[in-house]
N, CA and C atoms of all chains as a GROMACS GRO file, in nm:
protein
  603
    1MET      N    1  10.567   7.122  13.104
    1MET     CA    2  10.626   7.168  13.006
    1MET      C    3  10.718   7.254  13.018
    2ASP      N    4  10.862   7.238  12.985
    2ASP     CA    5  10.951   7.354  12.990
    2ASP      C    6  10.985   7.455  12.884
    3ALA      N    7  11.008   7.554  12.850
    3ALA     CA    8  11.025   7.634  12.769
    3ALA      C    9  11.070   7.588  12.656
    4ALA      N   10  11.185   7.492  12.640
    4ALA     CA   11  11.250   7.422  12.518
    4ALA      C   12  11.086   7.381  12.464
    5GLN      N   13  11.047   7.265  12.539
    5GLN     CA   14  10.898   7.204  12.492
    5GLN      C   15  10.789   7.321  12.407
    6ALA      N   16  10.796   7.409  12.495
    6ALA     CA   17  10.704   7.512  12.437
    6ALA      C   18  10.747   7.541  12.267
    7LEU      N   19  10.846   7.576  12.303
    7LEU     CA   20  10.900   7.609  12.150
    7LEU      C   21  10.890   7.492  12.018
    8ALA      N   22  10.938   7.375  12.072
    8ALA     CA   23  10.921   7.283  12.008
    8ALA      C   24  10.764   7.256  11.977
    9ASP      N   25  10.667   7.259  12.026
    9ASP     CA   26  10.561   7.261  12.002
    9ASP      C   27  10.503   7.349  11.907
   10LEU      N   28  10.581   7.465  11.949
   10LEU     CA   29  10.515   7.595  11.824
   10LEU      C   30  10.593   7.564  11.688
   11THR      N   31  10.728   7.498  11.640
   11THR     CA   32  10.732   7.497  11.562
   11THR      C   33  10.691   7.332  11.480
   12GLU      N   34  10.654   7.283  11.562
   12GLU     CA   35  10.559   7.132  11.521
   12GLU      C   36  10.438   7.169  11.428
   13ILE      N   37  10.366   7.275  11.512
   13ILE     CA   38  10.240   7.291  11.498
   13ILE      C   39  10.214   7.409  11.365
   14SER      N   40  10.338   7.460  11.345
   14SER     CA   41  10.330   7.591  11.227
   14SER      C   42  10.433   7.559  11.140
   15SER      N   43  10.387   7.537  11.042
   15SER     CA   44  10.506   7.511  10.909
   15SER      C   45  10.569   7.604  10.852
   16GLN      N   46  10.509   7.748  10.898
   16GLN     CA   47  10.530   7.878  10.867
   16GLN      C   48  10.661   7.932  10.955
   17ILE      N   49  10.674   7.871  11.056
   17ILE     CA   50  10.776   7.947  11.169
   17ILE      C   51  10.909   7.849  11.138
   18GLU      N   52  10.991   7.926  11.089
   18GLU     CA   53  11.124   7.892  11.063
   18GLU      C   54  11.199   7.872  11.195
   19ALA      N   55  11.201   7.969  11.263
   19ALA     CA   56  11.309   7.949  11.418
   19ALA      C   57  11.214   8.058  11.501
   20ALA      N   58  11.263   8.036  11.619
   20ALA     CA   59  11.196   8.112  11.732
   20ALA      C   60  11.292   8.067  11.843
   21ILE      N   61  11.284   8.182  11.924
   21ILE     CA   62  11.347   8.207  12.069
   21ILE      C   63  11.268   8.254  12.162
   22LEU      N   64  11.273   8.231  12.306
   22LEU     CA   65  11.199   8.269  12.381
   22LEU      C   66  11.306   8.372  12.486
   23ILE      N   67  11.281   8.446  12.494
   23ILE     CA   68  11.359   8.533  12.612
   23ILE      C   69  11.327   8.597  12.708
   24ASP      N   70  11.355   8.643  12.809
   24ASP     CA   71  11.309   8.689  12.951
   24ASP      C   72  11.335   8.832  12.938
   25ALA      N   73  11.266   8.909  13.017
   25ALA     CA   74  11.244   9.072  13.018
   25ALA      C   75  11.386   9.151  13.011
   26LYS      N   76  11.504   9.041  13.055
   26LYS     CA   77  11.625   9.123  13.055
   26LYS      C   78  11.705   9.075  12.916
   27GLY      N   79  11.635   8.992  12.842
   27GLY     CA   80  11.714   8.960  12.727
   27GLY      C   81  11.750   8.794  12.755
   28THR      N   82  11.764   8.774  12.886
   28THR     CA   83  11.839   8.650  12.880
   28THR      C   84  11.767   8.518  12.801
   29VAL      N   85  11.822   8.437  12.723
   29VAL     CA   86  11.781   8.332  12.613
   29VAL      C   87  11.714   8.205  12.722
   30LEU      N   88  11.593   8.203  12.692
   30LEU     CA   89  11.548   8.092  12.766
   30LEU      C   90  11.497   7.957  12.721
   31ALA      N   91  11.484   7.993  12.596
   31ALA     CA   92  11.484   7.854  12.486
   31ALA      C   93  11.491   7.898  12.361
   32SER      N   94  11.566   7.795  12.283
   32SER     CA   95  11.559   7.841  12.113
   32SER      C   96  11.530   7.728  12.034
   33THR      N   97  11.482   7.738  11.916
   33THR     CA   98  11.469   7.629  11.832
   33THR      C   99  11.606   7.615  11.756
   34LEU      N  100  11.699   7.704  11.717
   34LEU     CA  101  11.820   7.674  11.675
   34LEU      C  102  11.892   7.595  11.760
   35GLY      N  103  11.942   7.515  11.696
   35GLY     CA  104  12.088   7.422  11.781
   35GLY      C  105  12.195   7.481  11.826
   36ASP      N  106  12.226   7.594  11.744
   36ASP     CA  107  12.366   7.662  11.773
   36ASP      C  108  12.336   7.788  11.852
   37GLU      N  109  12.438   7.758  11.968
   37GLU     CA  110  12.424   7.897  12.058
   37GLU      C  111  12.468   7.987  12.001
   38ALA      N  112  12.579   8.006  11.930
   38ALA     CA  113  12.620   8.152  11.862
   38ALA      C  114  12.508   8.187  11.771
   39ARG      N  115  12.445   8.097  11.724
   39ARG     CA  116  12.345   8.171  11.612
   39ARG      C  117  12.236   8.212  11.696
   40THR      N  118  12.189   8.139  11.829
   40THR     CA  119  12.068   8.186  11.920
   40THR      C  120  12.136   8.328  11.981
   41ALA      N  121  12.240   8.340  12.028
   41ALA     CA  122  12.277   8.484  12.085
   41ALA      C  123  12.285   8.588  11.945
   42ARG      N  124  12.308   8.544  11.869
   42ARG     CA  125  12.306   8.661  11.711
   42ARG      C  126  12.124   8.690  11.704
   43VAL      N  127  12.052   8.586  11.674
   43VAL     CA  128  11.941   8.615  11.676
   43VAL      C  129  11.887   8.701  11.793
   44ALA      N  130  11.909   8.652  11.930
   44ALA     CA  131  11.848   8.704  12.034
   44ALA      C  132  11.899   8.866  12.069
   45GLU      N  133  12.030   8.910  12.003
   45GLU     CA  134  12.055   9.022  12.002
   45GLU      C  135  12.031   9.126  11.905
   46ALA      N  136  11.960   9.057  11.783
   46ALA     CA  137  11.924   9.138  11.692
   46ALA      C  138  11.764   9.161  11.711
   47ALA      N  139  11.724   9.080  11.759
   47ALA     CA  140  11.556   9.093  11.805
   47ALA      C  141  11.556   9.172  11.900
   48GLN      N  142  11.656   9.207  11.982
   48GLN     CA  143  11.636   9.312  12.115
   48GLN      C  144  11.678   9.439  12.030
   49ALA      N  145  11.767   9.447  11.953
   49ALA     CA  146  11.807   9.581  11.868
   49ALA      C  147  11.664   9.651  11.820
   50LEU      N  148  11.576   9.516  11.782
   50LEU     CA  149  11.484   9.556  11.684
   50LEU      C  150  11.377   9.621  11.785
   51LEU      N  151  11.345   9.569  11.890
   51LEU     CA  152  11.277   9.571  12.018
   51LEU      C  153  11.284   9.744  12.078
   52ARG      N  154  11.399   9.748  12.069
   52ARG     CA  155  11.496   9.880  12.141
   52ARG      C  156  11.430   9.981  12.043
   53ALA      N  157  11.465   9.969  11.914
   53ALA     CA  158  11.444  10.071  11.797
   53ALA      C  159  11.298  10.068  11.788
   54VAL      N  160  11.222  10.004  11.784
   54VAL     CA  161  11.053  10.008  11.804
   54VAL      C  162  11.035  10.104  11.923
   55GLU      N  163  11.080  10.055  12.023
   55GLU     CA  164  11.030  10.165  12.144
   55GLU      C  165  11.089  10.286  12.164
   56GLU      N  166  11.202  10.320  12.080
   56GLU     CA  167  11.233  10.453  12.052
   56GLU      C  168  11.177  10.537  11.942
   57THR      N  169  11.152  10.487  11.884
   57THR     CA  170  11.065  10.505  11.729
   57THR      C  171  10.904  10.569  11.786
   58GLN      N  172  10.873  10.501  11.882
   58GLN     CA  173  10.705  10.502  11.895
   58GLN      C  174  10.661  10.583  12.034
   59GLU      N  175  10.563  10.680  12.007
   59GLU     CA  176  10.521  10.739  12.131
   59GLU      C  177  10.454  10.628  12.214
   60ARG      N  178  10.404  10.532  12.184
   60ARG     CA  179  10.352  10.443  12.277
   60ARG      C  180  10.426  10.331  12.253
   61PRO      N  181  10.532  10.317  12.333
   61PRO     CA  182  10.657  10.186  12.310
   61PRO      C  183  10.577  10.072  12.377
   62GLU      N  184  10.481  10.047  12.448
   62GLU     CA  185  10.400   9.920  12.519
   62GLU      C  186  10.340   9.847  12.430
   63PHE      N  187  10.373   9.828  12.302
   63PHE     CA  188  10.318   9.729  12.226
   63PHE      C  189  10.318   9.574  12.293
   64VAL      N  190  10.233   9.477  12.222
   64VAL     CA  191  10.266   9.345  12.256
   64VAL      C  192  10.282   9.258  12.188
   65GLN      N  193  10.253   9.301  12.047
   65GLN     CA  194  10.249   9.220  11.937
   65GLN      C  195  10.333   9.294  11.817
   66LEU      N  196  10.386   9.213  11.757
   66LEU     CA  197  10.489   9.309  11.618
   66LEU      C  198  10.492   9.197  11.509
   67GLU      N  199  10.460   9.235  11.391
   67GLU     CA  200  10.524   9.172  11.268
   67GLU      C  201  10.604   9.280  11.153
   68ALA      N  202  10.720   9.231  11.183
   68ALA     CA  203  10.777   9.320  11.062
   68ALA      C  204  10.824   9.230  10.939
   69ALA      N  205  10.738   9.274  10.839
   69ALA     CA  206  10.714   9.219  10.708
   69ALA      C  207  10.840   9.258  10.618
   70THR      N  208  10.902   9.133  10.520
   70THR     CA  209  10.989   9.204  10.426
   70THR      C  210  10.973   9.100  10.337
   71LEU      N  211  11.029   9.116  10.203
   71LEU     CA  212  10.982   9.048  10.123
   71LEU      C  213  11.052   8.905  10.107
   72ASP      N  214  11.162   8.896  10.219
   72ASP     CA  215  11.245   8.766  10.256
   72ASP      C  216  11.201   8.710  10.367
   73GLY      N  217  11.060   8.759  10.428
   73GLY     CA  218  11.024   8.673  10.521
   73GLY      C  219  10.990   8.764  10.644
   74SER      N  220  10.914   8.754  10.732
   74SER     CA  221  10.865   8.831  10.851
   74SER      C  222  10.933   8.782  10.966
   75VAL      N  223  10.928   8.886  11.078
   75VAL     CA  224  10.992   8.853  11.196
   75VAL      C  225  10.869   8.873  11.291
   76PHE      N  226  10.840   8.801  11.383
   76PHE     CA  227  10.723   8.820  11.491
   76PHE      C  228  10.772   8.811  11.626
   77VAL      N  229  10.700   8.892  11.719
   77VAL     CA  230  10.743   8.887  11.824
   77VAL      C  231  10.609   8.922  11.939
   78VAL      N  232  10.586   8.856  11.985
   78VAL     CA  233  10.498   8.851  12.094
   78VAL      C  234  10.536   8.864  12.236
   79ARG      N  235  10.501   8.946  12.314
   79ARG     CA  236  10.554   8.943  12.460
   79ARG      C  237  10.455   8.977  12.571
   80ASP      N  238  10.485   8.969  12.683
   80ASP     CA  239  10.403   8.996  12.830
   80ASP      C  240  10.519   9.073  12.897
   81HIS      N  241  10.458   9.084  13.018
   81HIS     CA  242  10.570   9.154  13.105
   81HIS      C  243  10.681   9.102  13.131
   82ALA      N  244  10.678   8.955  13.156
   82ALA     CA  245  10.810   8.900  13.178
   82ALA      C  246  10.913   8.816  13.092
   83ARG      N  247  10.864   8.808  12.955
   83ARG     CA  248  10.913   8.742  12.849
   83ARG      C  249  10.856   8.733  12.731
   84ALA      N  250  10.956   8.719  12.632
   84ALA     CA  251  10.903   8.761  12.493
   84ALA      C  252  10.928   8.648  12.371
   85VAL      N  253  10.854   8.623  12.301
   85VAL     CA  254  10.890   8.503  12.167
   85VAL      C  255  10.898   8.565  12.082
   86ALA      N  256  11.002   8.550  11.995
   86ALA     CA  257  11.004   8.631  11.877
   86ALA      C  258  11.061   8.485  11.761
   87ALA      N  259  11.001   8.500  11.666
   87ALA     CA  260  11.028   8.419  11.542
   87ALA      C  261  11.018   8.435  11.425
   88THR      N  262  11.068   8.387  11.342
   88THR     CA  263  11.109   8.433  11.168
   88THR      C  264  11.018   8.315  11.117
   89THR      N  265  10.967   8.389  10.978
   89THR     CA  266  10.900   8.286  10.896
   89THR      C  267  10.901   8.306  10.781
   90THR      N  268  10.853   8.226  10.697
   90THR     CA  269  10.870   8.248  10.544
   90THR      C  270  10.805   8.356  10.517
   91PRO      N  271  10.802   8.425  10.371
   91PRO     CA  272  10.743   8.553  10.334
   91PRO      C  273  10.588   8.502  10.315
   92GLU      N  274  10.516   8.635  10.330
   92GLU     CA  275  10.342   8.631  10.349
   92GLU      C  276  10.310   8.514  10.416
   93PRO      N  277  10.342   8.519  10.566
   93PRO     CA  278  10.297   8.384  10.633
   93PRO      C  279  10.121   8.482  10.692
   94THR      N  280  10.044   8.353  10.711
   94THR     CA  281   9.932   8.370  10.770
   94THR      C  282   9.942   8.442  10.897
   95VAL      N  283   9.928   8.549  10.932
   95VAL     CA  284   9.951   8.635  11.032
   95VAL      C  285   9.858   8.604  11.160
   96GLY      N  286   9.757   8.587  11.154
   96GLY     CA  287   9.664   8.547  11.243
   96GLY      C  288   9.700   8.446  11.306
   97LEU      N  289   9.736   8.325  11.243
   97LEU     CA  290   9.791   8.178  11.280
   97LEU      C  291   9.888   8.191  11.374
   98VAL      N  292   9.992   8.290  11.283
   98VAL     CA  293  10.151   8.293  11.368
   98VAL      C  294  10.134   8.337  11.490
   99PHE      N  295  10.040   8.452  11.513
   99PHE     CA  296  10.040   8.514  11.635
   99PHE      C  297   9.929   8.445  11.738
  100TYR      N  298   9.881   8.381  11.687
  100TYR     CA  299   9.801   8.282  11.797
  100TYR      C  300   9.877   8.146  11.816
  101ASP      N  301   9.952   8.094  11.731
  101ASP     CA  302  10.077   7.993  11.791
  101ASP      C  303  10.154   8.064  11.899
  102LEU      N  304  10.226   8.192  11.858
  102LEU     CA  305  10.324   8.247  11.927
  102LEU      C  306  10.268   8.263  12.099
  103LYS      N  307  10.130   8.340  12.095
  103LYS     CA  308  10.067   8.374  12.179
  103LYS      C  309  10.056   8.226  12.268
  104SER      N  310  10.008   8.131  12.223
  104SER     CA  311   9.975   8.000  12.307
  104SER      C  312  10.100   7.954  12.363
  105CYS      N  313  10.221   7.956  12.279
  105CYS     CA  314  10.383   7.919  12.310
  105CYS      C  315  10.402   8.021  12.451
  106LEU      N  316  10.344   8.151  12.462
  106LEU     CA  317  10.418   8.242  12.572
  106LEU      C  318  10.327   8.164  12.679
  107ARG      N  319  10.194   8.191  12.655
  107ARG     CA  320  10.101   8.122  12.757
  107ARG      C  321  10.157   7.991  12.847
  108ALA      N  322  10.214   7.907  12.750
  108ALA     CA  323  10.256   7.758  12.795
  108ALA      C  324  10.357   7.805  12.891
  109ALA      N  325  10.492   7.866  12.819
  109ALA     CA  326  10.595   7.910  12.888
  109ALA      C  327  10.543   7.979  13.060
  110ALA      N  328  10.480   8.060  13.030
  110ALA     CA  329  10.431   8.158  13.172
  110ALA      C  330  10.377   8.047  13.238
  111ALA      N  331  10.272   7.984  13.205
  111ALA     CA  332  10.204   7.846  13.289
  111ALA      C  333  10.318   7.767  13.367
  112GLU      N  334  10.379   7.722  13.269
  112GLU     CA  335  10.508   7.620  13.322
  112GLU      C  336  10.570   7.716  13.447
  113ASN      N  337  10.613   7.839  13.424
  113ASN     CA  338  10.711   7.934  13.501
  113ASN      C  339  10.611   7.930  13.649
  114ASP      N  340  10.496   7.972  13.614
  114ASP     CA  341  10.390   8.005  13.749
  114ASP      C  342  10.327   7.871  13.788
  115GLY      N  343  10.342   7.749  13.741
  115GLY     CA  344  10.290   7.607  13.808
  115GLY      C  345  10.159   7.590  13.804
  116LYS      N  346  10.130   7.672  13.656
  116LYS     CA  347   9.957   7.644  13.628
  116LYS      C  348   9.975   7.559  13.510
  117ARG      N  349   9.849   7.489  13.474
  117ARG     CA  350   9.815   7.416  13.350
  117ARG      C  351   9.850   7.463  13.212
  118ARG      N  352   9.908   7.362  13.144
  118ARG     CA  353   9.933   7.417  13.019
  118ARG      C  354   9.810   7.430  12.907
  119PRO      N  355   9.800   7.554  12.854
  119PRO     CA  356   9.705   7.593  12.769
  119PRO      C  357   9.702   7.514  12.642
  120ARG      N  358   9.560   7.452  12.613
  120ARG     CA  359   9.573   7.375  12.479
  120ARG      C  360   9.630   7.431  12.336
  121ALA      N  361   9.704   7.384  12.289
  121ALA     CA  362   9.717   7.404  12.147
  121ALA      C  363   9.628   7.388  12.044
  122ARG      N  364   9.646   7.464  11.922
  122ARG     CA  365   9.529   7.421  11.846
  122ARG      C  366   9.607   7.278  11.757
  123GLN      N  367   9.493   7.216  11.694
  123GLN     CA  368   9.548   7.069  11.630
  123GLN      C  369   9.638   7.122  11.529
  124THR      N  370   9.765   7.033  11.491
  124THR     CA  371   9.838   7.102  11.399
  124THR      C  372   9.797   7.044  11.239
  125ALA      N  373   9.842   7.140  11.176
  125ALA     CA  374   9.812   7.114  11.036
  125ALA      C  375   9.868   6.963  10.984
  126LYS      N  376  10.013   6.972  11.024
  126LYS     CA  377  10.072   6.864  10.957
  126LYS      C  378   9.996   6.737  11.019
  127LYS      N  379   9.939   6.740  11.119
  127LYS     CA  380   9.873   6.575  11.175
  127LYS      C  381   9.747   6.587  11.088
  128ALA      N  382   9.690   6.725  11.072
  128ALA     CA  383   9.552   6.687  11.018
  128ALA      C  384   9.492   6.653  10.909
  129ASP      N  385   9.659   6.707  10.790
  129ASP     CA  386   9.650   6.664  10.707
  129ASP      C  387   9.731   6.505  10.654
  130GLY      N  388   9.779   6.439  10.781
  130GLY     CA  389   9.844   6.335  10.774
  130GLY      C  390  10.019   6.342  10.688
  131THR      N  391  10.061   6.463  10.718
  131THR     CA  392  10.167   6.478  10.652
  131THR      C  393  10.260   6.461  10.752
  132SER      N  394  10.242   6.490  10.895
  132SER     CA  395  10.365   6.487  10.958
  132SER      C  396  10.448   6.315  11.008
  133MET      N  397   7.650  10.485   6.728
  133MET     CA  398   7.735  10.553   6.791
  133MET      C  399   7.743  10.554   6.957
  134ALA      N  400   7.597  10.516   6.990
  134ALA     CA  401   7.576  10.485   7.109
  134ALA      C  402   7.640  10.339   7.172
  135ARG      N  403   7.635  10.290   7.093
  135ARG     CA  404   7.680  10.127   7.092
  135ARG      C  405   7.839  10.137   7.084
  136ARG      N  406   7.875  10.216   7.018
  136ARG     CA  407   8.046  10.202   7.006
  136ARG      C  408   8.125  10.276   7.150
  137LYS      N  409   8.041  10.378   7.167
  137LYS     CA  410   8.064  10.423   7.309
  137LYS      C  411   8.053  10.337   7.428
  138LEU      N  412   7.931  10.240   7.414
  138LEU     CA  413   7.905  10.166   7.557
  138LEU      C  414   8.015  10.058   7.516
  139LEU      N  415   8.076  10.019   7.450
  139LEU     CA  416   8.164   9.895   7.389
  139LEU      C  417   8.329   9.997   7.439
  140ALA      N  418   8.351  10.108   7.412
  140ALA     CA  419   8.440  10.144   7.467
  140ALA      C  420   8.445  10.196   7.605
  141GLY      N  421   8.371  10.192   7.649
  141GLY     CA  422   8.342  10.186   7.783
  141GLY      C  423   8.357  10.076   7.884
  142LEU      N  424   8.315   9.960   7.781
  142LEU     CA  425   8.317   9.804   7.873
  142LEU      C  426   8.478   9.789   7.871
  143VAL      N  427   8.555   9.777   7.749
  143VAL     CA  428   8.694   9.770   7.748
  143VAL      C  429   8.762   9.846   7.829
  144LEU      N  430   8.734   9.982   7.843
  144LEU     CA  431   8.802  10.057   7.921
  144LEU      C  432   8.800   9.989   8.088
  145ALA      N  433   8.667   9.971   8.119
  145ALA     CA  434   8.638   9.909   8.246
  145ALA      C  435   8.714   9.780   8.263
  146ALA      N  436   8.711   9.694   8.181
  146ALA     CA  437   8.764   9.566   8.206
  146ALA      C  438   8.954   9.588   8.185
  147GLY      N  439   8.990   9.649   8.099
  147GLY     CA  440   9.115   9.691   8.097
  147GLY      C  441   9.172   9.725   8.254
  148SER      N  442   9.112   9.852   8.285
  148SER     CA  443   9.135   9.899   8.452
  148SER      C  444   9.085   9.783   8.536
  149PHE      N  445   9.037   9.688   8.530
  149PHE     CA  446   9.010   9.562   8.635
  149PHE      C  447   9.130   9.516   8.624
  150ALA      N  448   9.164   9.458   8.490
  150ALA     CA  449   9.275   9.393   8.487
  150ALA      C  450   9.401   9.441   8.550
  151GLY      N  451   9.422   9.583   8.517
  151GLY     CA  452   9.549   9.648   8.565
  151GLY      C  453   9.542   9.623   8.695
  152ALA      N  454   9.435   9.672   8.785
  152ALA     CA  455   9.410   9.656   8.902
  152ALA      C  456   9.428   9.528   8.974
  153VAL      N  457   9.406   9.409   8.904
  153VAL     CA  458   9.417   9.311   8.960
  153VAL      C  459   9.576   9.261   8.938
  154ALA      N  460   9.641   9.299   8.829
  154ALA     CA  461   9.774   9.245   8.811
  154ALA      C  462   9.852   9.326   8.919
  155TYR      N  463   9.819   9.456   8.923
  155TYR     CA  464   9.914   9.520   9.040
  155TYR      C  465   9.900   9.489   9.166
  156HIS      N  466   9.768   9.445   9.211
  156HIS     CA  467   9.747   9.413   9.347
  156HIS      C  468   9.838   9.262   9.363
  157ARG      N  469   9.840   9.159   9.247
  157ARG     CA  470   9.926   9.033   9.253
  157ARG      C  471  10.049   9.081   9.258
  158ARG      N  472  10.100   9.175   9.222
  158ARG     CA  473  10.236   9.197   9.181
  158ARG      C  474  10.288   9.231   9.327
  159PHE      N  475  10.218   9.368   9.376
  159PHE     CA  476  10.270   9.449   9.482
  159PHE      C  477  10.170   9.429   9.612
  160GLY      N  478  10.038   9.388   9.599
  160GLY     CA  479   9.971   9.405   9.721
  160GLY      C  480   9.983   9.333   9.842
  161GLY      N  481  10.009   9.199   9.810
  161GLY     CA  482  10.069   9.107   9.954
  161GLY      C  483  10.198   9.121   9.967
  162ARG      N  484  10.261   9.209   9.907
  162ARG     CA  485  10.416   9.214   9.946
  162ARG      C  486  10.480   9.321   9.994
  163ARG      N  487  10.380   9.412  10.007
  163ARG     CA  488  10.453   9.526  10.084
  163ARG      C  489  10.538   9.536  10.199
  164GLU      N  490  10.654   9.587  10.191
  164GLU     CA  491  10.721   9.580  10.347
  164GLU      C  492  10.686   9.696  10.464
  165ARG      N  493  10.674   9.634  10.531
  165ARG     CA  494  10.635   9.722  10.692
  165ARG      C  495  10.625   9.650  10.823
  166VAL      N  496  10.599   9.747  10.874
  166VAL     CA  497  10.619   9.690  11.045
  166VAL      C  498  10.481   9.719  11.102
  167ASP      N  499  10.410   9.631  11.157
  167ASP     CA  500  10.279   9.622  11.214
  167ASP      C  501  10.284   9.649  11.366
  168LEU      N  502  10.236   9.732  11.465
  168LEU     CA  503  10.249   9.700  11.608
  168LEU      C  504  10.100   9.713  11.671
  169TYR      N  505  10.090   9.615  11.733
  169TYR     CA  506   9.962   9.565  11.822
  169TYR      C  507   9.996   9.598  11.957
  170TYR      N  508   9.870   9.674  11.990
  170TYR     CA  509   9.860   9.713  12.148
  170TYR      C  510   9.758   9.636  12.231
  171GLU      N  511   9.776   9.623  12.365
  171GLU     CA  512   9.714   9.573  12.442
  171GLU      C  513   9.550   9.600  12.442
  172ASP      N  514   9.511   9.710  12.418
  172ASP     CA  515   9.386   9.775  12.399
  172ASP      C  516   9.323   9.749  12.265
  173GLY      N  517   9.396   9.658  12.181
  173GLY     CA  518   9.345   9.652  12.041
  173GLY      C  519   9.373   9.764  11.933
  174ALA      N  520   9.460   9.858  11.958
  174ALA     CA  521   9.494   9.935  11.897
  174ALA      C  522   9.617   9.890  11.804
  175MET      N  523   9.623   9.944  11.655
  175MET     CA  524   9.738   9.862  11.589
  175MET      C  525   9.804   9.990  11.506
  176VAL      N  526   9.953   9.987  11.488
  176VAL     CA  527   9.990  10.070  11.387
  176VAL      C  528  10.079  10.013  11.296
  177SER      N  529  10.082  10.049  11.183
  177SER     CA  530  10.140  10.003  11.054
  177SER      C  531  10.244  10.104  11.015
  178LEU      N  532  10.357  10.052  11.004
  178LEU     CA  533  10.476  10.161  10.962
  178LEU      C  534  10.507  10.118  10.822
  179GLU      N  535  10.494  10.176  10.723
  179GLU     CA  536  10.511  10.151  10.576
  179GLU      C  537  10.665  10.137  10.572
  180GLY      N  538  10.723  10.042  10.452
  180GLY     CA  539  10.861  10.038  10.448
  180GLY      C  540  10.920  10.145  10.425
  181ARG      N  541  10.836  10.249  10.387
  181ARG     CA  542  10.916  10.394  10.310
  181ARG      C  543  10.916  10.486  10.398
  182SER      N  544  10.836  10.475  10.529
  182SER     CA  545  10.815  10.574  10.652
  182SER      C  546  10.987  10.602  10.702
  183PRO      N  547  10.982  10.712  10.746
  183PRO     CA  548  11.107  10.708  10.812
  183PRO      C  549  11.145  10.572  10.970
  184GLU      N  550  11.026  10.575  11.023
  184GLU     CA  551  11.025  10.452  11.088
  184GLU      C  552  11.066  10.327  11.034
  185GLY      N  553  10.985  10.306  10.914
  185GLY     CA  554  10.993  10.181  10.888
  185GLY      C  555  11.148  10.170  10.818
  186GLU      N  556  11.227  10.250  10.771
  186GLU     CA  557  11.336  10.272  10.694
  186GLU      C  558  11.436  10.263  10.806
  187ARG      N  559  11.384  10.274  10.942
  187ARG     CA  560  11.477  10.218  11.052
  187ARG      C  561  11.479  10.105  11.073
  188LEU      N  562  11.343  10.017  11.120
  188LEU     CA  563  11.292   9.901  11.126
  188LEU      C  564  11.347   9.825  11.066
  189LEU      N  565  11.317   9.811  10.924
  189LEU     CA  566  11.322   9.691  10.860
  189LEU      C  567  11.476   9.618  10.805
  190PRO      N  568  11.572   9.730  10.836
  190PRO     CA  569  11.692   9.653  10.840
  190PRO      C  570  11.720   9.582  10.952
  191LEU      N  571  11.668   9.642  11.061
  191LEU     CA  572  11.698   9.552  11.176
  191LEU      C  573  11.619   9.402  11.208
  192ALA      N  574  11.504   9.405  11.111
  192ALA     CA  575  11.418   9.292  11.081
  192ALA      C  576  11.490   9.206  11.015
  193ARG      N  577  11.566   9.235  10.903
  193ARG     CA  578  11.627   9.182  10.830
  193ARG      C  579  11.757   9.117  10.883
  194ASP      N  580  11.804   9.173  10.958
  194ASP     CA  581  11.909   9.129  11.075
  194ASP      C  582  11.855   8.991  11.118
  195VAL      N  583  11.747   9.015  11.190
  195VAL     CA  584  11.718   8.915  11.278
  195VAL      C  585  11.693   8.803  11.179
  196LEU      N  586  11.622   8.818  11.049
  196LEU     CA  587  11.624   8.700  10.978
  196LEU      C  588  11.754   8.631  10.919
  197ASN      N  589  11.841   8.723  10.904
  197ASN     CA  590  11.986   8.675  10.825
  197ASN      C  591  12.040   8.609  10.944
  198ALA      N  592  12.042   8.644  11.077
  198ALA     CA  593  12.120   8.556  11.204
  198ALA      C  594  12.040   8.431  11.216
  199ALA      N  595  11.912   8.412  11.159
  199ALA     CA  596  11.845   8.318  11.212
  199ALA      C  597  11.876   8.187  11.086
  200ARG      N  598  11.911   8.253  11.007
  200ARG     CA  599  11.935   8.197  10.864
  200ARG      C  600  12.076   8.146  10.826
  201THR      N  601  12.160   8.190  10.875
  201THR     CA  602  12.292   8.189  10.835
  201THR      C  603  12.383   8.158  10.973
   0.00000   0.00000   0.00000
């Protein structure tokens, strides 16, 4: 499975995630759920600005997960040493589920890169309730 | 007299409870904040009105706006 498929799976299993991008450690976009390249570039740039600002303001800059909650929605970032997935959600998301899904996505992208088997994603709520 | 005091106490307690529930519903779940999680399980929560929150939340709004427009 490639990075784009990992992101496609992510938006399929989570109705709360509106958009997501996968970037590498240098900030290069690996995949995006946004069809528009210019929009993807703007999101990637804004997400990196957020990450840089967090690192500058914190004594411990090596966080692995982030949620920035605003009244309009939340921004989530989950990252490892090689890549990061950033996602936007509706307001008041189910934080634990979103983090779980983003971590699964990141592991899937890493497994693809490292030639390992893809981790199993949770069953989709959409499929479970027959609304898919 | 004692019964009247008890009744007043109950009314006060019920009013306080209702006020607390209303406040929580209005503001409790909608706080603006930035939560950071670390590999060792530590978590830091930066409130929206803190200096860090005031710097970071506009950047988060930029991400949301970029994704939606």
